[in-house]
N, C-alpha and C positions, 0 to 999 in steps of 0.2 A: 503493499499500500504504499509506504512512505516513499520508496523509489521511485514507483510510478508517478506521485505527485511532484517529486523533486524534476523527474525527466521532463513531464509537461512544462512545469515552471520554467525551465531552462530554455526548452524548445520556444515557448512563447516569449521568453524574455528578449529575445532578439526582435521581435515584433515590439514589445514595450519599449525598448530603447529607442526604435524609430519615433514611436509616438511621442515619448519624452522630448525627443529633438525639436519637433513642430510645435507641441503645446506648451511646453516650459521654456525651451531655450529660445525659440524664433518667435513664440506667442502667435503662431499660425495655426488657427484650427483648422485641420485637414481631414477631411472624410475620404480622400483617395484611398486610404488604408483598406477599406472593404472591398476594393476593387484590384489593388496592387498585391494583397496577399495571395488570393487565388490565381492571380497572375503568375506570381512566382511558382506556385504549385503545379499550374498548367504547363508552364515552360519547362520546369524540371522533369515533370512527368513525360511529356511528349519526345523531349531529347533522350532521355532513358530508353524510352521504348525504340528509339531510332539508333541505338548502339553509342551515341556521343560519350566522349570521355567524361567521367562524372564530376571532376574539377572543373572542367570548362562548362558543363552543365550548371553547376552552381553560379559561376562568374557570369553566364549568360542571364539567369533568373535575377541575379542582382542588377545587372545594366538594365534588364526589363523594367524592373520596378524603379531605377533611377529615371528612366525615360518618361514613366507615368507620372512620376512626381513634377519632372520639369514641365510636363504638359499642363499641369494644374498650375504652377507658378507663372507659366506663360499666359495662361488664360487670365490669371489675376493681374499679371504685370500690364499686358499689353492691351487687355479689352476693359481694364478697370474693373471687373467683376470682383464682389466680396470673396474673399477666401473660402467661406463656408460653401456658397454656390459654386465656385470653381472646382471645389473637390466633389461636389455631388455630380456635376457634370461629367468630371473624368470617371468617376467611379460609375456611373450609368453606363457610358461607353464602353467601359473595360468589361462589363457583362457579355457584351456581344463578341467583343474581341477574345474573351477567355474561351468561349465557346468555338471559335474559329481556330484558337491554338490547340484545342484538345481535338481538331479534326471534325467540327460540327457536332459534337458529342457532348452530353452535360457532365460526364466524367470519364475518367480513364483508370483502370487497375494497375497496379505495380506489384502484385504479389507473386508473379513468377519472375520479376526483372531483377538484376543485380544492382542494388543501390549502395550508396555509400554507409549506411546503416547495417544493412545485413553482411556487407563485406566486413567492417569493423568488429561487429559481433562474432563473425567467423574467426577473425585473429585472435579475439578473447573468449574462445570457446570454453575455455576453463572456468569461465564465471557465467552465473545466470543472465539471461539476455537483458533483463531490466538493468542489472548492475553493469554491465558492460556499456549499454546505453547511456547511464548516468556516468560513467567515467569520460565517454565521447563528449558528451554536452557540458560536462564541468570544464573540459578543456576547450571545447569550441566557444563556449560563454566567455571564460576568462580571456581568449585571445581577442574575441570582439571588443570585450569592455577595455581591455589594454589600449588596443588600436584607437578607440574613441577617446579614451583618456589622452593619449598623446596628441591626436587630431586637435582637441579642445584646449590644447597648451600651446599650440600654434599660433601665429599671428591672424592667420584666417579663421581659425577656431574661436579666438576671443573676439575676434571683429563680429562673428555670428551672434555669440552671446551678448555682446554690446547692443547689437541691432534689435535683439528682443526686447532689451530693456529700455532703450532711448535710439529710436531709429532716425530722429533728427540730428542727433550727435554724431551718427556715422556719416550722415548726409554732408555735414559740416567738415568732416575730415576729409571729403572728396571720394568717398567709397560710394559705389552703385548699389543700393540696397536691392534693386532687382535682380542683379547678379548673385547676391548672397541669398535671395529667397531661392533661385533656380538650385544652387548648390545645396542648401539646407533641406528643402523640400526633396529634391532628388535623392539626397543622402538617406534621409528618412525612409522613402519608400523603398530603397534599395535594400535595407536592412529588414523591412517588412516583407518584401518578396522572398528573401532569403530564408526566413523564418518560415514562410508558406512553402518553400520548397523541401525543407525538412520535416515539415507537418505531413506532407504529401507521402513522404518515404516511410514516416513512422506508421501511419495509418494504413499503408498500402494502396491509396487512390488518389487522385486530385479531382476535385470537384467545382464546379463554378460557384457553389453556394457556400464554400469553405469559408470565405470572408464575410460571411453574414453576421453582424454584431460584433465583428472583432475591434473595432474603434472604441466601443464601450467596455470591452474588456481589458483593452490597452488602458483607457483612461481610470478604470478602476484600479487596475495593477499600479499605475503610477500615484495615485493617491494614497492607497494602503502603504505604499512604501514609504510616503512622506511622514506616516504615523510612526513606522518603525524606527527611522533615523531621521533627525534634524541636523542637516548640515548645509554649507555652502561650496565646499571642496568638489570639484568634478569627480575625483576618483570615487568618493562616497556617493555622490548623487547617481552614479552610474551603478553601483552597487546596490543602493537601496532599489533602484529601478528592478534590478533582478530579484532582489527579495520579495518586492512587492508581487512580482509575478507569481513567485513561487507561493506565496501567501494566499493570493488569489484563488489558484488552481485549489489549494488546499481547503479553501471555504466552499468552492465549487463541489469538490469531492464530498465533504460533509452534506452538503445540500443534496447530493445524489443519492447517498448511501444511508443517511440518518434521517433525510428530510420526512419520511413517511410517518415518523412518529407524530408530527404535526400536520399530516395529510398534504406534504409537498411533493410534487411530481417533477420529472424532468422538464417538463413543459414551463415549470416555474423559474427556472434557472435565471431565466433573462429579467425576471421581476427581482430576483434576489440582486443580480447586478446593479439594477438601476437603485434599489433601496440602498445599497451600498454607497453607490456614487453620491446619492442625496444626503446620506449620514455624513460621509466624508466633507462634504460641502458645508455643513451645517457645523460640524466640529471646526471646521478651518475659520468660518466667521465668527465663532465664538471666541477661538484663540485670538484673533485679530483684535476684537473687542477688548478682551481681558488686556492683551498687551498695550492697546491705546490706552485704556484705563489707567494700567500700571505706570506708563510714561506721563499721563497728565497729572498723577499724585505725586511722582518724583519731581516734576517741574514746580508743582504747587509748593513743596517743601524746599526746593532748592532750585531757584530760576536758572543758576549758572551749570546745573547738572546737565553732561552732555547726553543727547539722544543716544540710544542703543547702537544705531549704526555708526555713530560718531566714536564709541568707545574703542580702546585697542583691544 
């Protein structure tokens, strides 16, 4: 049970990292995720079925997600469409594109195909399948996290973060915000597509409906992670995103297997996800109000007291 939760949390953790980039770093609410996730799964499945090298298949799946994200950013930048609507437009178009990628079929099985996962589990045949998969995704998630940490410490990564906080400041520095959105939204959806590619291998099939509700699951995971760990350091920010993904999958597991005690069914899982997000928003608002009240009281007692963000 525990190893299954950890494996699912790590698989979807890459997707949650993508959602984190757009929603928290870029402040760009992006619904393309619901289309780029099954796009990555579809591209991976069709390439595996045609005997393409597995590493190349993963890279192509990543590139397909990047292109999908860039389409959304281009619609937003050039046509001045709000980011939410731009994402919805791309997500809607991707549904038809995903069916085309799968050969005009709604799904494609991979049960008899050689995938990265069954090849890796073959190498670690002395371990149970779930534990060998856990080893693989621990390493994979660590590598993705490390690469993202390094990226966001570069000048480009720091500029992306600055644009999410204050776009006008980036403009005054002579940086084109449209180019940054192209890079950021493209990178986000590339990670989402890679997650979809591995989910297809893990589940043994690719389906055009794999992305249904993925964005909500990603948001819930990001918010749960924020309760687990409070920090502003990029290394810990990406870590808490992955921890939030694992915690979310654990909650969903409890809802599936023990929810019948309160008459919950698998059809109620989306309801549970929505309630989790609403509860997270309420707690976040209460925390902000409490913090603001504390600052006001400190200023009343000592007007020269520095604000929390000004303290060393």
